[in-house]
N, C-alpha and C positions, 0 to 999 in steps of 0.2 A: 135868389141868385140872379146876377145881371146878365144880360145878353152877352157881354164880352167874355164872362166865364164859361157860358154854355159853349160859345164858339172855340174857346181854347181847349176845353175837355173834349170836344168832337173832332178837333183838327188831328190829323196823323202825326205822330211823333217824328220829328226830323232828327236822324242821327247826327250826333255831335261830330265835329271834325277833329280828328286825332292826328298829331304829327309828332310820332315818337320814333326813335332810331330803328325799331324793329316792327312797328305798326303804324300804318297810315290809313286814314279813312277820310274820304272826301268825294264829292260828285257821285255818290251811289256806289262807289267802289271801295274795297278794303284790300290793302297790300299787307301781307304778314310774312316776315322773315322766319323760316322754320329750320330745324335740323334736317339735313338731307339724309333720309334713311339708307339710301344707296351707297353713300361714302361718308367720308369725314367732313364733308363741305357743308354748305348751306343752300337752301332753296327759298324762292319766294312764291307764294300763292296769291293769286287775284281772285277775289270773290265778289260777284255782283250782289248789291243789297237785295235781300229777300230770297236769295238762292242757297240752298243747302250745301252745295258742292262748290269748289273752286272752279272758275272757268278756265284758268290756266295755272300750271305750276311749272316753274323753271329753275335752272341753277342761279345762284346768287354769289356775287363776288366776295371774297374773303377781304377783311380789313388789312391794314398795314402789319398788324402783329401776326398775321397768318393763322389765328386761331378763331378769332371772332368776325362776324360778318360785317361788311361795310355798312354803314348806317343809311337808311333810307333818306332821300331828300325830294324836293319838289320836282327837280328835273327827271330823276329816276322814276318817281311815281307817275308823272305825266307820260313817259315813255311806256311804263307798264300799262297804264290805262289804255293808251292808243293800241298797244300789242293785243291786249285781251279784248278789247272791243272789236278789232279786225278779226280775231280768231273766232269770236262768237258770231259775228256776221257771216263769215265763211260757212260756219257749221249750220247756221239758219238757211243759208242759200242751199247747201247740200241737202239738207232735210226736206226743203220745199221742192227740190228737183226730184227727190225720190218719191214724194207724196202726190205730185201733180205732174201728170204727163198729158201731151196734146199731139194729135196728128192731123194733117190736112189729108183729106181722101181725094186722090186723083186730082182731076180738074173740076170737080163738082162744086168746089168752094165750101164744102161742109167740113167743119172743124169738129173732131171728136175729142173729147177731154176724159180723163180718168183722175179722180180726186179720191185718194185713199185717206180713210179715217181710221188712224191706228188706235182703236179702242182696245184696252187690255183684255176685256171679256169677249167682245164681239166685233172684231175689225171687219170692215167692209169697204167698198168703194162705190162712188157714184160715177156711172158712165153717161155722158151727155153729148148730144149733138147740137151744133149751132150753125145757122146759115151765115152767108157773107156779112149780114148786118148785125150779127150776134144774137139773133132771135133763137130762142130755145125751141128745138125741133122735137126732141125726145130726151128723156131721162129715166135710167133704171138702175136699181141697186145690183151690184154684182159682188163677187168674192174679192177680198182684199188682194189676192194673188193673181187677179185676172191680168194677162198680158195684153197691153194695148200696142197693136201694130197697125200698119195701114191695112193689111189683109184682114185682121179681126174687126177693124172698124168698118171696112167695106162689106164684110159679111153681115155685121149687125144691121147695116143700113139696108142691105138687100133683103134681109129677113123682116123688113117693116118695123125695125126697132124693138123686135120682141126680145125679151131677156135672153142673153146667151146661156147655153147650158153649161 
């Protein structure tokens, strides 16, 4: 077997580009026009490559015959990719904000952070304190439902960084 054949067989499979009236695949996204279960119309779902569920599902325009869906085209696909990407980015930002919290404690210059690890079996959080230069002062594991406020952070510091009860 030649080196080229080995490289080809080990390289990840690149999905083919599809440009059909009800199915477009390109740039890691798939747009599929489907029957809208909620009414007699049509919907389009946008799915990111490798993900099991659609990122976004929304209504789709009827065609001229008022029965069939309007066919997908390059312009519509690009708009759908942009919309689904923005939706995904907002969702990731919201999730990050829920899982990572931070407070500055008074005028001490100490920043306390709470990083939640949403494990299905044993969720927990890391509570950490950093000085003005970003140096780690202390770190302990706490329950995932620990409420980080300036008061709880100050109490932790005053208790010599011992694990909160």
